[in-house]
C-alpha positions in Angstrom: 0.0 0.0 0.0 1.4 3.4 -0.9 1.2 6.0 1.9 2.3 9.6 1.7 5.1 10.7 4.0 5.1 14.0 6.0 6.6 15.7 3.1 3.8 14.3 0.8 6.0 11.9 -1.1 4.3 8.4 -1.4 6.2 5.2 -0.7 5.3 1.6 -0.8 5.3 0.1 2.7 5.4 -3.6 1.4 8.4 -2.8 -0.9 10.3 -1.3 2.0 9.3 -4.3 4.3 10.3 -6.8 1.7 13.7 -5.1 1.0 14.5 -4.9 4.7 13.5 -8.5 5.3 15.7 -9.7 2.4 18.6 -7.9 3.9 17.9 -9.5 7.3 17.5 -13.0 5.8 20.7 -12.7 3.8 22.6 -12.3 7.1 20.5 -15.1 8.7 19.6 -12.8 11.5 16.5 -12.5 13.7 14.5 -9.4 13.8 16.0 -8.7 17.3 19.5 -9.3 16.1 19.1 -7.0 13.1 17.6 -4.2 15.2 20.3 -4.4 17.9 23.2 -4.7 15.5 21.8 -1.6 13.7 21.9 0.2 17.0 18.1 0.3 17.4 15.7 -0.9 20.1 15.1 -4.6 20.0 11.7 -4.5 18.4 12.4 -1.8 15.7 13.1 -4.2 12.8 10.0 -6.2 13.6 7.9 -3.1 13.5 9.4 -2.0 10.0 9.0 -5.5 8.4 5.9 -7.0 9.9 4.0 -3.9 10.9 5.1 -1.9 7.9 6.0 1.0 10.3 8.1 3.7 8.6 11.6 4.0 10.0 13.1 7.5 10.7 15.8 8.9 8.5 18.3 8.2 11.2 17.0 4.6 11.5 17.3 4.1 7.7 21.0 5.2 7.9 21.7 2.9 10.8 20.2 0.0 9.1 22.1 0.7 5.9 25.3 0.9 7.8 24.7 -2.4 9.5 23.9 -4.1 6.3 26.7 -2.4 4.2 24.2 -0.8 1.7 24.1 2.8 0.4 21.6 4.6 2.8 19.8 6.1 -0.1 18.6 2.5 -1.1 16.6 2.5 2.2 15.9 6.2 2.4 14.1 6.3 -1.0 12.2 3.1 -0.3 11.0 4.7 2.9 9.8 7.8 1.0 12.6 10.2 1.9 14.5 12.2 -0.4 17.9 10.8 -1.1 20.9 12.5 0.7 23.5 14.0 -1.7 26.1 13.0 0.8 25.5 9.4 -0.1 25.0 9.9 -3.8 27.7 8.1 -5.5 26.7 9.4 -9.0 27.9 12.9 -7.9 31.6 11.6 -7.7 33.8 12.9 -10.4 33.9 10.0 -13.0 37.4 11.1 -14.1 38.6 10.4 -10.6 38.5 6.7 -11.2 40.7 4.9 -13.7 38.5 3.1 -16.4 39.6 -0.3 -15.3 38.7 0.5 -11.7 35.3 1.8 -12.7 34.7 -1.4 -14.7 35.5 -3.6 -11.7 33.3 -1.4 -9.6 30.4 -1.9 -12.0 30.8 -5.7 -12.0 30.9 -5.8 -8.2 27.9 -3.7 -8.0 26.0 -6.2 -10.2 26.7 -9.2 -7.9 24.0 -10.6 -5.7 23.0 -11.7 -3.2 24.5 -9.0 -1.1 26.4 -11.6 1.0 28.2 -12.9 -2.0 29.0 -9.3 -3.2 30.5 -8.6 0.3 32.6 -11.8 0.2 34.1 -10.8 -3.2 34.8 -7.3 -2.2 36.6 -8.7 0.9 38.7 -10.9 -1.4 39.5 -8.1 -3.7 40.5 -6.0 -0.8 42.8 -8.7 0.4 44.5 -9.0 -3.0 44.9 -5.3 -3.2 46.4 -5.1 0.3 48.8 -8.1 -0.5 49.9 -6.3 -3.8 50.5 -3.1 -1.9 52.6 -4.9 0.8 54.6 -6.7 -2.0 55.3 -3.5 -3.8 56.7 -1.9 -0.5 59.2 -4.9 0.0 62.7 -4.4 -1.3 
């Protein structure tokens, strides 16, 4: 069901609830664990998913931080305007080398989220090892 927010922007409660529940299930966390690990009260996640309660902006950002997703992904699903601070499209595209940008695009396409995190951790480990090897005489 689509509901208007205080600012008048509608959002779909079921879409938000489904997205949050998918994030929780990918981590195999209970509602309580997801809430507490996000820094929220123990019943918050249950209210967002099962009772379709709209989280505050701050809660959206906390949940995004816990699950390692861009906060704008949750903010926009909750009917809030995206925050430019988290808008990656505003970054200067010339700041990234083309081969780096290409890898980032491939990484961003990976799903589920847990697999993407694993691959990113592996890439990070390879980069750190290469940097250490480059510093050795």
